[in-house]
C-alpha positions as CSV (number, residue, x, y, z in Angstrom):
1,M,55.6,-110.3,120.7
2,R,53.0,-108.2,118.9
3,K,53.2,-104.5,118.2
4,Q,50.0,-102.7,119.1
5,D,49.2,-99.0,118.6
6,G,52.8,-98.4,117.4
7,T,54.5,-99.9,120.5
8,Y,55.6,-103.3,121.9
9,N,55.0,-102.0,125.5
10,T,51.7,-103.8,126.2
11,I,50.5,-105.8,129.2
12,E,50.4,-109.0,127.1
13,N,54.0,-108.6,125.9
14,K,55.3,-107.8,129.4
15,A,53.6,-111.0,130.7
16,F,55.2,-113.0,127.9
17,L,58.6,-111.6,128.5
18,K,58.4,-112.3,132.3
19,N,57.4,-115.9,131.4
20,V,60.4,-116.3,129.0
21,I,62.8,-114.9,131.6
22,N,61.4,-117.2,134.3
23,V,61.8,-120.3,132.1
24,L,65.4,-119.3,131.2
25,L,66.3,-118.7,134.9
26,T,64.7,-121.9,136.2
27,R,65.7,-124.3,133.5
28,G,69.4,-123.4,133.2
29,V,71.9,-125.7,135.0
30,H,74.7,-123.1,135.0
31,G,72.6,-120.0,135.1
32,L,71.6,-117.6,132.3
33,Y,74.1,-116.4,129.7
34,I,73.4,-113.2,127.8
35,Y,75.2,-112.0,124.7
36,A,74.3,-108.4,123.7
37,V,74.8,-107.6,120.0
38,D,74.1,-103.9,120.7
39,T,77.4,-102.2,121.8
40,D,75.7,-99.8,124.2
41,L,73.6,-102.5,125.8
42,R,76.7,-104.8,126.2
43,Q,78.7,-102.0,127.9
44,K,75.7,-101.3,130.3
45,L,75.5,-105.0,131.2
46,V,79.2,-105.2,131.8
47,S,79.1,-102.2,134.0
48,L,76.2,-103.6,136.0
49,K,78.1,-106.8,136.5
50,Q,81.2,-105.0,137.7
51,D,79.1,-103.0,140.2
52,R,78.0,-106.3,141.8
53,L,81.5,-107.6,142.3
């Protein structure tokens, strides 16, 4: 991903990220596994998972 004008939030980067996620979701036999190193992000992902159960 390239940083442009002080931000990573560009149309090109969004398209790249969508493609990466699409490949991960369609190629995995057992789904997509995510490990969040950032504590706040990990807690948010866990809470989102618990809301779906």
